[in-house]
N, C-alpha and C positions, 0 to 999 in steps of 0.2 A: 580372108570376114577377122573378124578379133574375138577371142575365148571369150565366151560366156563369163563372166561374175560371181550366177549366181549360184549357194552353194548344196551338193542335190546329196541325200543317204546316202548310201553303204542300202540299207534296207531295200529304197527306194527304188536301185539299180541292177542293184542283185542279186541275184535268191539267194539269201540266208542259207546255210547244210553246209553240216557237217564231208570234208575232208574224206575223202574213205583209204588216201593217200597216208594222211594225218594221221589217220587212225590208228592204220597198221600202222606205222611209222611210234607212235603213242607207245601201243600195247607189247610192242617189239624189247624197247628200251622201258619198260615196266616188268614186264614176264624176268630179262637179263637181270635187273638188279634188286626184284623180289629173292633172284633161286644166288643172289652171293651175297645177299642176306641171310636168306636163310642155312645157307653155309660160309658161314660167319659162325652166327648165333649157336649151330653142333659142334661149332668147335672148341668157343669158349664156355660150355657146357661144364658143369662140375660132373655130373656122370651123366652120363653115357651108354649109349645097347650095347651089350658085345656080340649079341646078338646079330646081327642090323649092318652092315658093313656102308659106308659114312659114305656110297653115295644115294645107295634106296633109304639112305636116314637125310638128307637130304631135302630127294625129291617131294621125300611122305610129307615133310613138312610147307615145302611149298603147296603142294599139291589141293594141301585144306584150307590155301589161306584165298577169303572173298577177295573179287574187286568189285567195289565202284563206279560209278557215275554221279559225276557230281555233279551239281545246275545252279548257276545261280543269276536272279533276278534280280531286277533294274527298280524293281519292285515288292512289297508286300505281297503274297496271295492270298489272296480275301475272300473270295470270288469259294461258297460254300460249298456248291458244286464241282469246286476244284478240289476240294480237298475231302471230296469223302474217295478212301481207300478203292484205288484201281487194280486195274495187272495189266502188261503189254504182253504181247505173245511174243516166244524170245525163239531164232534160227536154232542156235542149242540150247537145249534142257536143262538147270541144272542140277535134277532130282534126276534122267536120266541112266548116269550111271550108278543106282545106287539100288540093289536087286535087293537092302532087306528095310527096303522106305516104307515108319513105320502115320501113317495119315489117322490123323481125326479129324470126323465130322460134324462141326456144329447149324442143327436145323433150329426152322422155328417147329412151335408147337407142331401134332405129336411127335415126339419121333423110332415111333414106332410103324409110321406108314415108307419113311424114306429105310428103313432095318429092312422089311419087306420088300423095298427096291433092291437094293445093296446083294439080298440073298435067294434071290432071285434065279430063274435061270438065263435068262435074258443078259444079267447084268457078266460080265467080262472075267471070270477066273481068277485072272491077271492080276486084274487090279484089283480085287475080291483079298486079296490076300496082303493088299498093303494094308483097305484101310481097318484097321483095327479096335474104331472106335468109335460109336454113332448116337451122339447127345443132343437134344433140346437146346434151347437156353436156359426155359426156365429147370431141366434137371441141375445147370451149369450153374446157374447157378445158388441152388440150395447146396450142391452133392461140393460146391469145391469155393470154396468162404474165406478158409483159415488160409494161410500163404506155407505152410505145408500141405495142403493140398494142392494147389496149385505148382510150386516147383515138382512136389511128382505127378501134375501133369504134365504137366513141362518136359518133363527129361526122359516122359516116357514115347513122349511122339516126333521124327522129323520136323513136320509140314499141320500150319492146321489147316481150314476150309471152312471159313462165316459165309453162309444166306447171307444173301443179297439182301437179306428186307430186315437182319435182326443187326445187322455187321457195327453200326451204327453203336448198337447198348453193348458191345462187347469191350470198351477199354471201358466203364465203369467199375464191369463184372472183375476182368482178366486185371483190368490193375498194372502196378510196377514190374507184376514179375516176366506178362511179358512185353510191354511196349517199351523196359525201358533200355530195347536195341530194337533189332530189324530183323533182328535170326530169325523167332519166327509168328511172327505177329501172324493173322490170319486170312488168308487169302480170300476175298470177297466171288462167288459163285452164285449164278443166279438156278434153282433148280423147284422153280416154285412152274405150274402148270404158264405157258403162255397164255393169250387169247388168240383167241381165232380170229382171221383176218379177214375179209369179203371185198372182192373186187378192190385188195389194196388197199382198205384199208379198218382197222381193227374193232372186233366187234364188241361191245357195250360188258362189261364185269361182271365175273361170275360170281355168288354164294363162290367166301372163302373155303369152308365147311361145308361139308356133304359124306353122305351116307356109303360115297363106294370108293372118295378118298379126301377124307379126311383133314392133311396138315397140304392140305389143296399145292399134295406136287407134282410134277420132269415124269417122266416115264421113264424106265430103267436104262434103254437106250439116249437117252441125252441123261441122264442123269451120268452119267462111265465118259461119256463124249466132254459136257464141262469137267466134272475132275481130274479129264485129261490135258485138257487145258491149260485148266486153274498151276496144274502139275509142271505145267513147260509153259511155265512167264513166267515175269518179272512184279512184285509189287508195287507198288506203285504207293506210296501216302503221305500225300501234301502235310503239310505243319502250315498256317500262316507268317512267315520265313519269307527269307533274299535266297536261303538257303537249302538242297534237298537233294540226300543220295540215294541211290537204288545199286542193291545188288543188281550184277547181270553177271560177272562170271567167275571163272578157279582159277587158282593158279597153275596148279597142273594142266590146263587144258594147251593148244597154240597159238600162237599170234592171231590168225587168221580168225578162229574159230571169235576171241575176244573181242576184235576188231569190230565180224558177224554180229554179236547180240550189243557191243554199242555205239554204232549205226542203227537200230533194228529202232534203240534203247531213245533212243539221242532224238529221231523226228515224230516216234511216236505219244514223245510225250511231250515235247515242244504243241505238239497238232493238237493231240488230245484234253492238255490238263494243264497247259499253260496259256494262260488271260493274257491275251495278247501280240501269242503269237512269238516268232519271232524278233519280233519292234523286244519287245520281252524280256529277252532273253539277252545277260552280260557274258559269257561265259560258259564251255562246260569241258568238264577234266574226267580223268581218271587219277583211278590211288587204289592203296592197296593198307590195309593194315596201317601200318606205321614208315610206309612214305612219301614221297612230299606232290601233289596232285597234279601232275600233268596236264598242261594247257591242249587242248585237240581242234578248240573255239572260241574268242572272243572279236566280239564286236569292235566296233572304230566308233561308237558312241556311246557312251552314260548314262544318258535323257531318254525319255518313255516316248514325252512330248514336248519340241521345240519349244513352241505356246510360251506351252504351261511352268517348261520343267528348268527353263535358263531365261533370266533375271537379266536385264541390262544395267552398267551401272549408270546408275541417279534416276532413276524413279522413284515412286511413291511406292511403291513395294522392295525396292530394295533398302528404298531406306527404312523401312521398315522395321527386317526383319532386322537391321544394323540395331536401329534402339532397343531393339527385344535381345539382338545377344549383349549390348553393353548392359543392359537391366538385369536382366540373368552372371553381367559378372562382376555385378559391382554387390549382388546380394548371393557373391557365394565369398564373396573378399568380406563380406557384413559378419558370415555366419563361419570365417574362423577367427575373428579376436579374442572369445575366449585363449583361441591356440597361445602356450606359452613361446616367448620369445627372447631374445634380447636382446635386452633393454643394455640405451647409449647413453651416455658421460647423466646428461639434463635429467634424461629421464633416471637414473636409477640419483639421480641428488635427491628428486623429487620426491621417490621410493622412500626410499630414509627420510627425509622429513614430516614428507605422508604417515611414516610409522611410528616416527616420534609422537604427531600430535595427538595421533590415534591413543598411545600408550598411554602421556599425559590421562586424556582423554578415559580414558583404565578405572587410572589409579582412579579419581574424581573422582567420580564414577561407583565404584569400591566402597572406597570412603564416605558418597553418601546415598549406601543403600548397606551397609555395614554400624549396625546397631553395636547399642553399648553389651558391654555381656557382664557374667552377675557367675559367678564359680553358685553348680548347686547341690545341694541340702549333697553330706555325706562325699563330696568330690563324683560320685558315679552320676548319669546318665547324661543330658546335653550338656556339654561344656558351656556352652553362651545361652545368653534369652535374651529375647530381643525387649529394651527400650521404651522403644516409638520415638526417639527422639530425634528433633528437628538434625537440618546437616552442618556439625561444629569446622571453626576454621582452619587452617593451615596447623595455626602452635596446638590448636586442642587435639583436633586425628592424629599426629604424633602422641601429643602424650596419653590419648585414649590404647592408640595401639603399642606404646608400650605397658600398661595397663592391662589390656587383654593378654601381652606376653606375661604376664608375670602368674595371673588367675588360671594361667594355661599349664603352667608351670605348677600350681603349689597341687592341681588336680591332679598332675602325673605323680606328686609322689605320696597323693592321698591315695589313689591307687595302686600305688605298685606296692604302700602297709599294707590293705587287705589284701592286695593275692599273699603276698610273704602272713600276713594271719591267719 
């Protein structure tokens, strides 16, 4: 039987899934490189900590460095539902190793309802110690307008949690102090009361404000469980680009822990947040803050839809694209006309001739515009007085120039005598 000549896409025949062995291999190589780079940095540092050993210093420097999962897509992510901040549960939490973790909870109005939940007996005491501030959106907007106040708030807390109802309003309020990096962007939490369900269907929405529950808040156990989930999750904050980076691990972890977190984030990220799922994924990488990106999965097709993204040679669409490219290149050439460039011999000769003709024309124009001059009384004041005479010929022009020079000399002598006197 003759083999089929039809082309089959890889995404249609195999399951596009990250290989755990490849992830583990890349994690080992990345951790080895990060530790080596940290050791070299410590050895070349001008000042060293004399109280700490070299091994302790190297390990502490590498343990605090984050590890990122980078995902590239074939098309820009433009779905607004996908661009809303989200989170992915991690097998190994990024914040579990810090006993002195400071958490700031940003809620919807009013904040008193959520403060009472945190202070209630039903809320775990160990988790209560980590929550150092509870503030609603209106108070946040009023108290932290200036950059100094925002930087102070940023430095006082390790993790920020934002109510899902107001999470999209926080970038405009917190500004670049929080959102220029992804280190402390607020993680969304669902802390409002959930709608009751009956026979598998949700009941109609109730009024948000009531005397018993003014903030439409959830219960204390639900709030504690939601905060625990958020602290054990990775923040997903997509932007309308083809590149997304998510912090998934730390340099002090083992390769197995890093690989498990990477596998969990990669599968959940593609399944929940990427439009088109695995068909729209171009590559998945892991990297450190100053390392190269190590690929753990790459696609074989650079297009999302072969029928739409691939244009046949000689088709009307291909001709239109080539015409548009030629038009843009010609416009760029016209835009560069004003730039200086080295002229050829013919161009230089033409430029010299043009300059001479312009010079002669300029002299003639000046001669026509220069009026007849007479010395003023006493030799002071203006040197020339316009007579409004017609344009003279070349001989008359030379004569007038000589007369003006003589008049100017007389004026200078008269002015000098007046100063001496």
